[in-house]
C-alpha positions in Angstrom: 0.5 -8.7 -17.6 -0.6 -12.1 -15.8 -4.1 -12.3 -14.8 -3.2 -12.1 -11.0 -1.0 -8.8 -11.3 -3.9 -7.6 -13.5 -6.4 -8.5 -10.7 -4.1 -7.0 -8.2 -3.8 -3.7 -9.8 -7.7 -3.5 -10.3 -8.2 -4.1 -6.6 -5.6 -1.4 -5.9 -6.3 1.2 -8.3 -9.9 0.6 -9.6 -10.9 4.0 -10.6 -7.7 4.6 -12.5 -8.3 1.3 -14.3 -11.8 2.3 -15.3 -10.8 5.7 -16.5 -8.2 4.2 -18.7 -10.4 1.7 -20.0 -13.0 4.2 -20.8 -10.6 6.7 -22.4 -8.9 3.9 -24.9 -12.6 2.9 -25.7 -13.0 6.4 -27.0 -9.9 6.6 -28.8 -10.6 3.6 -30.6 -14.4 4.5 -31.3 -13.0 8.1 -32.8 -15.8 9.3 -30.5 -13.3 12.1 -28.6 -12.7 13.8 -31.6 -15.1 16.9 -30.5 -14.9 16.3 -26.6 -12.7 19.6 -26.2 -14.8 22.4 -27.3 -11.9 24.8 -27.5 -10.2 22.5 -30.3 -12.9 20.6 -31.9 -11.3 20.1 -34.8 -7.8 18.8 -33.3 -8.2 15.5 -32.3 -4.4 15.2 -31.0 -5.7 18.0 -28.2 -8.7 15.7 -27.5 -6.2 12.6 -27.0 -4.1 14.6 -24.8 -6.9 15.6 -22.5 -7.9 12.0 -22.1 -4.4 11.0 -21.4 -4.3 13.7 -18.5 -7.6 12.6 -17.4 -6.0 9.1 -16.7 -2.7 10.5 -15.1 -4.6 12.9 -12.9 -6.9 10.2 -11.9 -3.9 8.0 -11.0 -2.3 10.6 -9.0 -5.3 11.6 -7.3 -6.3 8.0 -6.2 -2.8 7.4 -5.0 -2.6 10.4 -2.6 -6.4 11.1 -1.8 -7.9 7.6 -2.1 -10.7 5.7 -4.1 -13.7 7.6 -2.3 -12.5 11.2 -2.4 -11.1 10.7 -5.8 -14.6 9.6 -7.2 -16.5 12.5 -5.1 -14.1 15.1 -6.5 -13.8 13.8 -10.1 -17.4 13.6 -10.5 -18.6 16.2 -8.1 -16.2 19.3 -8.6 -16.8 19.1 -12.6 -20.6 18.7 -12.2 -20.6 21.6 -10.1 -18.6 23.6 -12.2 -20.8 22.9 -15.1 -24.0 23.9 -13.1 -22.5 26.8 -11.8 -21.6 27.9 -15.4 -24.9 27.1 -16.7 -26.5 29.4 -13.9 -24.3 32.4 -14.5 -24.8 31.9 -18.2 -28.7 31.7 -17.8 -28.5 34.9 -15.3 -26.1 36.7 -17.8 -27.8 36.2 -20.8 -31.1 37.2 -19.4 -29.6 40.7 -18.4 -28.2 41.4 -21.6 -24.5 40.6 -20.9 -22.6 40.1 -24.0 -20.4 37.1 -23.2 -23.2 35.3 -21.2 -25.4 35.6 -24.5 -22.4 34.2 -26.8 -22.2 31.1 -24.3 -25.7 30.0 -24.9 -26.0 26.7 -26.4 -22.1 26.1 -26.2 -20.9 22.7 -24.7 -20.1 23.3 -20.9 -18.0 19.9 -20.3 -14.8 18.6 -21.4 -12.2 15.9 -20.1 -10.0 18.5 -19.4 -12.5 19.8 -16.9 -11.9 16.5 -14.9 -8.4 16.5 -15.1 -8.0 20.1 -14.0 -10.4 19.2 -11.0 -8.2 16.3 -10.0 -4.8 17.8 -10.4 -5.8 20.8 -8.3 -7.0 18.4 -5.5 -3.9 16.0 -5.6 -1.7 19.1 -5.4 -2.9 19.5 -2.1 -0.8 16.1 -0.9 2.1 17.1 -2.7 5.4 18.8 -0.7 5.4 22.7 -0.4 7.6 23.3 -3.5 6.0 20.9 -6.0 2.6 21.9 -4.8 3.2 25.7 -5.6 4.5 24.9 -9.2 1.8 22.4 -10.3 -0.9 24.9 -9.1 1.2 28.0 -10.8 0.9 26.1 -13.8 -2.5 24.6 -13.8 -3.8 28.0 -12.8 -1.6 29.7 -16.0 -3.3 27.3 -18.2 -6.9 27.6 -16.9 -6.8 31.5 -16.4 -5.3 31.8 -20.1 -8.3 29.8 -21.5 -10.9 32.0 -19.6 -9.2 35.2 -20.8 -8.7 34.4 -24.5 -10.6 31.3 -25.5 -13.6 32.7 -23.3 -15.9 29.9 -23.6 -18.6 28.2 -21.5 -16.4 25.3 -21.2 -13.4 27.6 -19.8 -15.4 28.9 -17.2 -16.4 25.5 -16.0 -13.0 24.4 -16.0 -11.7 27.4 -14.1 -14.8 26.9 -11.4 -13.9 23.0 -11.1 -10.2 23.6 -10.7 -11.1 26.1 -7.8 -13.6 23.4 -6.4 -11.0 20.4 -6.6 -8.2 22.7 -5.2 -10.4 23.7 -2.1 -11.6 20.0 -1.5 -8.1 18.8 -1.6 -6.8 21.1 0.7 -9.6 20.7 3.1 -9.1 16.7 2.7 -5.4 16.9 3.6 -5.7 19.5 6.2 -8.4 16.9 7.8 -6.0 14.1 7.9 -3.8 16.2 10.0 -0.7 15.6 7.7 2.6 17.3 8.7 2.8 20.6 6.8 6.4 21.5 5.3 7.5 25.1 4.9 5.7 27.5 2.9 6.8 28.6 -0.8 7.5 32.2 -0.9 6.0 33.7 -4.2 8.9 35.5 -5.6 8.6 38.7 -8.3 10.5 36.5 -11.0 7.5 33.9 -10.7 4.8 36.5 -11.1 6.0 38.0 -14.1 7.1 34.8 -15.9 3.5 33.6 -15.2 2.0 36.8 -16.8 4.2 36.7 -19.5 3.5 32.8 -20.4 -0.2 33.6 -20.0 0.2 36.6 -22.5 2.2 34.5 -25.0 0.3 31.2 -24.8 -3.2 33.3 -25.1 -1.9 35.1 -27.9 -1.1 32.0 -29.7 -4.5 30.1 -28.7 -6.6 32.9 -30.1 -6.3 32.2 -33.7 -6.8 28.4 -33.0 -9.9 28.4 -31.3 -13.2 28.6 -32.8 -15.0 32.1 -32.1 -12.9 33.3 -29.4 -14.8 35.6 -26.7 -12.3 36.4 -23.9 -12.1 39.7 -22.8 -8.4 39.5 -24.0 -9.5 38.1 -27.3 -9.3 41.3 -29.4 -5.5 41.0 -29.2 -5.7 39.2 -32.4 -8.1 41.3 -34.2 -5.5 43.9 -33.9 -2.8 42.3 -35.5 -2.3 40.1 -39.0 -2.0 36.6 -38.2 1.7 36.3 -39.0 1.9 39.1 -36.5 0.1 37.4 -33.8 2.2 34.5 -34.1 5.5 36.3 -33.7 4.5 38.3 -30.7 3.2 35.1 -28.9 6.5 33.4 -29.6 8.6 36.5 -28.5 6.4 36.7 -25.0 7.2 32.9 -24.4 11.0 33.4 -25.2 11.1 36.4 -22.9 9.4 34.4 -20.3 12.1 31.8 -20.5 14.8 34.3 -20.6 13.4 35.7 -17.4 12.8 32.8 -15.7 16.7 32.3 -16.1 17.4 35.9 -14.9 18.7 37.1 -18.3 18.8 41.1 -18.7 18.2 40.1 -22.6 14.6 38.6 -21.4 13.7 41.7 -19.6 14.7 43.8 -22.3 12.8 41.7 -25.0 9.7 41.6 -22.7 9.7 45.4 -22.5 10.2 45.8 -26.2 7.2 43.6 -27.0 4.7 44.8 -24.2 5.5 48.2 -25.2 4.8 47.9 -28.9 1.8 45.5 -27.9 0.7 48.4 -25.7 1.1 51.1 -28.3 -0.6 48.9 -31.2 -3.7 48.0 -28.9 -4.1 51.4 -27.5 -4.1 53.1 -31.2 -6.5 50.4 -32.5 -9.0 50.5 -29.5 -8.5 54.1 -27.9 -7.1 56.7 -30.4 -8.7 55.7 -33.6 -11.9 55.2 -31.9 -11.9 58.2 -30.0 -10.8 60.3 -33.4 -13.5 58.7 -35.6 -16.1 59.8 -32.9 -17.2 55.9 -32.6 -17.3 55.9 -28.7 -20.7 56.6 -28.0 -22.0 56.1 -24.2 -25.9 57.3 -24.6 -28.6 55.2 -25.6 -26.4 51.9 -25.7 -27.6 48.4 -24.1 -25.6 46.8 -21.3 -23.8 44.4 -24.2 -23.0 47.1 -26.3 -21.3 49.2 -23.2 -19.7 46.2 -21.9 -17.9 45.5 -25.7 -16.7 48.9 -25.8 -15.4 48.9 -22.4 -13.7 46.0 -23.4 -12.2 47.0 -26.5 -11.0 50.4 -24.9 -9.7 49.0 -21.8 -7.8 45.9 -24.1 -4.5 47.9 -23.9 -4.5 47.9 -20.1 -3.5 44.2 -19.5 -0.2 44.8 -21.4 0.3 47.9 -20.1 0.1 46.3 -16.5 2.6 43.7 -17.1 4.9 46.2 -18.7 4.5 48.4 -15.5 5.1 45.1 -13.2 8.6 44.2 -15.5 9.9 48.0 -15.2 9.1 48.1 -11.4 10.3 44.6 -10.5 13.4 44.9 -12.8 15.9 44.9 -9.7 14.5 41.9 -8.6 14.3 40.1 -11.9 17.9 40.5 -13.0 20.3 38.0 -11.9 22.0 40.0 -9.2 25.8 39.2 -8.6 26.6 39.6 -5.1 28.5 38.1 -2.3 27.0 36.8 0.7 28.2 38.8 3.7 31.3 37.5 5.8 31.8 34.6 3.0 35.3 33.8 4.0 37.0 30.5 3.8 37.8 31.2 7.5 34.2 31.4 8.2 33.3 28.1 6.7 36.2 26.5 8.6 34.9 27.7 12.1 31.4 26.5 10.8 32.9 23.3 9.9 34.4 22.8 13.3 31.5 23.9 15.3 28.6 22.2 13.4 28.2 18.8 11.4 29.1 18.9 8.2 29.7 15.2 7.4 32.7 13.6 6.1 33.0 15.6 3.0 32.5 19.0 4.4 36.1 20.0 4.2 36.1 19.9 0.3 34.2 23.1 0.5 37.2 24.9 1.4 39.4 24.1 -1.8 40.1 27.0 -4.0 37.4 27.7 -6.9 34.5 27.2 -4.2 32.8 30.6 -3.3 30.9 30.6 0.3 27.4 31.8 1.3 26.7 32.4 4.8 23.2 32.4 6.5 22.3 35.8 7.4 21.9 35.1 11.1 25.2 33.3 11.0 23.4 29.5 11.6 25.6 27.9 9.0 27.3 28.3 5.6 27.2 26.4 2.2 30.2 26.2 0.1 29.2 26.1 -3.5 30.6 26.7 -7.1 28.8 27.9 -10.2 28.9 26.5 -13.5 26.7 27.6 -16.2 24.1 29.3 -14.1 24.0 26.2 -11.7 25.0 26.8 -8.3 26.9 23.3 -7.2 26.5 23.2 -3.5 29.7 21.0 -2.3 28.2 18.2 0.2 26.3 18.9 3.3 26.1 22.5 4.6 28.3 23.5 7.7 25.7 23.9 10.4 24.2 22.6 13.4 21.9 19.5 12.8 19.1 21.8 14.3 19.6 24.5 11.7 20.2 22.7 8.5 16.6 23.0 7.0 16.7 27.0 7.5 20.4 27.0 6.0 19.2 24.7 2.9 16.3 27.2 2.7 18.3 30.3 2.8 20.6 29.4 0.4 17.9 28.3 -2.0 16.4 31.9 -1.8 20.1 33.2 -2.6 20.6 31.4 -5.8 17.0 32.4 -6.7 18.0 36.0 -6.3 21.2 35.2 -8.3 19.2 33.4 -10.9 21.0 30.4 -10.6 19.6 26.6 -10.1 20.7 25.3 -6.7 21.8 21.6 -7.1 22.8 20.1 -3.6 25.8 17.2 -4.9 27.4 14.5 -2.8 24.9 15.1 0.0 23.8 12.4 2.7 20.6 10.7 3.5 19.5 13.6 6.1 19.8 16.4 3.6 17.7 14.3 0.8 15.3 13.8 3.4 14.7 17.5 4.2 14.9 18.4 0.4 12.9 15.5 -0.7 9.7 16.5 1.8 9.8 19.7 -0.2 9.6 17.8 -3.5 13.1 18.2 -4.8 14.4 15.4 -7.1 17.1 13.2 -5.7 19.2 11.1 -7.8 22.0 8.8 -6.7 25.6 9.6 -7.5 27.9 7.8 -5.8 28.6 5.6 -2.4 30.9 6.6 0.5 32.5 3.9 2.5 32.8 4.8 6.1 34.9 2.7 8.5 34.4 2.4 12.3 37.8 2.5 13.5 36.8 1.8 17.1 36.2 -1.9 16.1 39.0 -1.9 13.4 41.8 -4.3 13.4 43.7 -6.8 11.2 42.4 -10.0 12.5 40.2 -12.4 10.5 39.9 -13.8 6.9 38.7 -10.5 5.6 41.4 -8.6 6.5 43.8 -11.2 4.9 44.9 -8.6 2.2 45.6 -6.0 4.8 47.7 -8.3 6.9 49.7 -9.3 4.0 50.6 -5.5 3.0 51.5 -5.0 6.5 53.8 -7.7 7.0 55.6 -7.1 3.7 55.9 -3.5 4.6 57.9 -4.7 7.5 60.1 -7.0 5.7 61.0 -4.3 3.1 61.7 -1.8 5.7 58.7 0.5 4.7 57.3 2.7 7.4 54.6 5.0 7.5 54.6 8.9 8.5 51.7 11.0 9.8 52.7 14.6 8.8 51.4 17.8 6.9 52.7 19.4 3.7 54.4 22.4 5.7 56.0 20.2 8.0 58.1 18.3 4.8 61.5 19.6 4.2 62.2 20.9 0.6 63.4 17.5 -0.7 60.2 15.5 0.6 57.9 18.1 -0.7 59.5 17.8 -4.1 58.8 13.9 -4.0 55.4 14.2 -2.9 54.9 16.6 -5.8 56.5 14.3 -8.3 54.3 11.4 -7.4 50.8 13.4 -7.8 51.6 15.3 -11.0 53.1 12.0 -12.6 50.0 10.3 -11.8 48.1 13.0 -13.2 50.5 13.3 -16.2 49.7 9.6 -17.1 46.1 10.0 -17.2 44.6 10.1 -20.8 41.7 12.3 -19.9 41.9 15.5 -17.4 42.3 15.1 -13.8 39.2 15.2 -12.2 38.4 18.0 -9.7 35.6 19.6 -7.7 35.4 17.0 -5.3 38.3 15.1 -6.1 41.6 17.0 -4.6 45.3 16.9 -6.1 48.7 18.1 -5.0 47.0 21.8 -4.5 44.6 20.7 -1.9 47.6 19.2 0.3 48.5 22.7 1.0 46.3 23.1 3.8 47.7 22.9 7.5 44.3 21.2 8.5 45.2 18.2 6.0 47.2 15.4 7.2 49.1 13.4 4.9 50.1 9.5 5.6 53.3 8.7 3.6 54.8 5.6 2.7 58.9 6.1 3.4 61.2 3.4 2.2 64.4 2.0 4.1 66.6 5.0 2.1 64.1 7.6 3.4 62.4 8.3 0.1 58.5 8.6 -0.2 56.9 5.8 -2.5 53.4 6.6 -1.6 51.0 9.4 -0.7 47.8 9.6 1.1 46.0 12.6 2.2 43.3 13.2 5.0 40.7 15.6 5.6 39.5 16.6 9.1 35.8 15.7 10.0 34.6 17.6 13.1 31.1 17.3 14.8 30.2 19.8 17.5 33.5 21.5 17.8 35.3 17.9 18.5 37.6 16.2 15.9 35.7 13.1 15.1 37.9 11.1 12.3 39.3 12.0 8.9 38.3 11.5 5.5 40.6 10.0 2.5 41.3 12.3 -0.6 44.4 12.0 -2.4 45.8 8.2 -2.9 49.1 8.0 -5.3 51.4 5.6 -5.7 55.1 6.2 -7.2 56.5 3.9 -10.0 58.6 2.0 -7.0 55.7 1.9 -4.8 55.0 -1.6 -3.3 52.3 -3.5 -4.3 49.6 -3.2 -1.5 51.1 0.1 -0.3 47.7 1.7 -0.1 46.4 -1.1 1.9 49.3 -0.7 4.2 48.6 3.1 4.5 44.8 3.0 4.9 45.2 0.2 7.9 47.9 2.2 9.6 45.8 5.3 9.5 43.0 3.5 10.8 44.7 2.2 13.5 46.4 5.6 14.5 42.9 7.2 14.5 41.7 4.3 16.9 44.7 5.3 19.1 43.9 8.8 19.1 40.1 8.1 20.1 38.8 9.0 17.0 35.5 7.0 15.8 35.3 7.1 12.2 37.5 7.5 9.2 35.9 7.6 5.7 37.3 6.2 2.1 35.7 9.0 0.6 32.8 8.7 -1.8 33.0 6.5 -5.1 31.5 8.4 -8.2 29.0 6.6 -10.3 29.3 3.6 -7.9 25.5 1.9 -7.8 23.4 2.1 -4.6 22.8 -1.2 -3.2 19.4 -2.5 -4.2 18.7 0.4 -6.9 17.6 -0.7 -9.8 16.1 2.8 -11.4 16.9 4.2 -15.0 19.5 6.5 -13.5 21.4 4.1 -11.7 21.8 1.9 -14.4 22.9 4.8 -16.5 25.8 5.5 -13.7 26.6 1.8 -14.0 27.1 2.2 -17.9 29.1 5.6 -17.4 31.1 4.2 -14.7 32.2 1.2 -17.4 33.0 3.7 -20.1 35.4 5.5 -18.1 37.0 2.7 -16.3 39.7 2.5 -18.3 40.9 6.1 -17.4 39.3 7.0 -14.1 38.7 3.3 -12.4 35.7 4.0 -10.8 34.6 0.4 -10.5 38.3 -0.7 -9.6 38.2 2.0 -6.6 35.2 0.6 -5.3 36.4 -3.0 -5.3 39.5 -1.9 -3.4 37.5 0.0 -0.8 35.4 -3.4 -0.3 38.8 -4.7 1.3 38.4 -2.6 4.6 34.7 -3.9 5.4 33.3 -0.3 5.5 29.6 0.5 5.9 28.2 2.2 2.6 26.5 5.7 2.8 24.4 6.7 -0.2 25.4 9.9 -2.0 23.0 12.0 -3.7 22.3 14.9 -6.1 19.2 16.8 -5.4 17.8 19.3 -7.8 14.6 21.3 -7.4 12.8 19.3 -10.4 13.5 16.8 -12.7 13.6 19.2 -15.6 16.6 20.8 -14.1 18.6 17.5 -14.4 20.1 17.7 -17.7 21.4 21.3 -17.0 22.8 20.3 -13.7 24.3 17.4 -15.3 26.2 19.9 -17.6 27.5 21.8 -14.8 28.8 18.8 -13.2 30.6 17.7 -16.1 32.3 21.4 -16.3 33.1 21.1 -13.0 34.8 17.6 -12.8 36.4 17.8 -15.6 36.9 21.5 -16.9 39.6 20.6 -19.3 37.6 18.1 -21.4 38.0 18.5 -25.1 36.6 16.6 -28.1 40.4 15.0 -28.5 39.7 13.5 -25.2 37.2 11.2 -26.6 39.6 9.6 -29.2 41.9 9.1 -25.9 39.1 7.4 -24.1 38.5 4.8 -27.2 42.2 4.3 -27.3 42.0 3.4 -23.7 39.3 1.0 -23.9 41.4 -0.5 -26.8 44.4 -0.9 -24.8 42.4 -2.6 -21.9 40.5 -5.0 -24.2 44.2 -6.0 -25.7 45.4 -6.4 -22.0 42.3 -8.8 -21.3 43.1 -10.8 -24.2 46.9 -11.0 -23.3 46.0 -12.3 -19.8 43.0 -14.8 -20.8 45.6 -16.2 -23.6 48.2 -16.6 -20.6 45.8 -18.2 -18.6 44.3 -20.4 -21.0 48.2 -21.5 -21.9 48.9 -22.2 -18.3 45.6 -24.3 -18.1 46.7 -26.4 -20.7 50.0 -27.0 -19.5 
């Protein structure tokens, strides 16, 4: 890094830079080995704690500012340590067992600072991300308090509480606009409890001298059984999070076994042996016996919660009331679903309607991922409520909601809630009110139109139902022959084929030659806004073997002119999958460009985008929006299944052959060009 850049970074984030330098110095000098009291003989854990301090400092300084980060990063841990010291001193003077055990223990650890700063920085996060961050943070903090039970664990919990409260106060004082609150679901509570029990069970044998109120768990079982129970509880938490019945059954089985074992060891056996004595005992002895006798209550309580909440944990399979295609079509006409909204009416999609009738969302489930088809069909003012309602619907079903090919307004609403947005394509939208064939940029369009006139080719604006049997057969032959010529299966989901033409609302623009035969086909989906037809969106684009070169330019130009004459405002040339967003240089965009290059010989995404550039349309970004970055791989698999459901390993060989054929064709063309240049 250049000195000027380093100086600029130091001026912008001096606290973060200073903390990073100190952390590196501690690692280099190996003075961090015993900095985490819970893991004194595990240097990797200490290194992770130092990394967490650096990352949370960067996050807090960016969201809260330099002074506030300093005050919270120093004040919250200091107050937490002092409060813990006071608690331990008073408790030990009163004879409290846990306090006596904590006397002389180190109370400070780097993770105390990291927890306080993360709690403070979470206040500035969007609602969804704030809730998830705090849930994860408090699950870890309370697990260590209940199972490890060291003085530093209590200090960490108090510092987290102070940091979270300080951050919330700062954000509220700053008068930042608050987003919708996130509802705490039964699944979240149960999953957090299972993770706490599982992680705590695994942590107890690792930390030295555990003294938490739940640390007796490990004393009741052999070490191997402790590991098995911890792993099974974490596995059950993961399955319950996904709404699996097997996860609920596993959780019930493990919790029931754990409750029985602990009750037998700490309740039944002591009572049978007359080991439970309540007379002549000091406070510490009574406290310890109560702890042992009540050790089975925690897993029993979680077991009871799982049994009572079981109907809300299982992935319910139900349909929303009134979820019919006719309802969606009506809302598409009355609302503002954007240029791709009509794709939601295609077969294979389901429809969710808002309980109050405010809107609808078309979706398709693949691999427990609900892929919403573009923007919701609703009024602009109701868009946020409809998105929230569909998200809740997916959570009840145990699905991951994923909004595919949505426009900027939807991305902005979900982005404010902390969702992750990824660019997946570019849509070309043409303003037909100013469209004509004049000018240098329209030369290709004029050439195609003039050639069509010379060859007697005419355009025909119609629907599939209006065609006679002969014309219908010609349209079907052109569409199916094109699909049969592909080396890979035809794509679907938001890319239509012949089946999607059979819709009275879908218009066809056909190229008909002088003999009356169809030589090319384009289909156009209606676009409505607040009850009025405002334009059309291009879907199917197929050319027959005898189609004139430039016939697609001819048909699209004629459609634009017809739309202008009809008083419409726009036509969309639809989205181009995997097209790079202008100015975007992220890793995801580069990956999309690479994938488009790999699929180019078969699907021609890059060629399609270059073709659309001829019309001078404006570009609108299309986004994939998912709850968190962790959901991206899962949603990507669901999208692959939705777009290419018939993809098989044999098609990879076909793709390789297509690349070789394309390379050979380029070599032949280059050789011919070189020969022509020499001659």
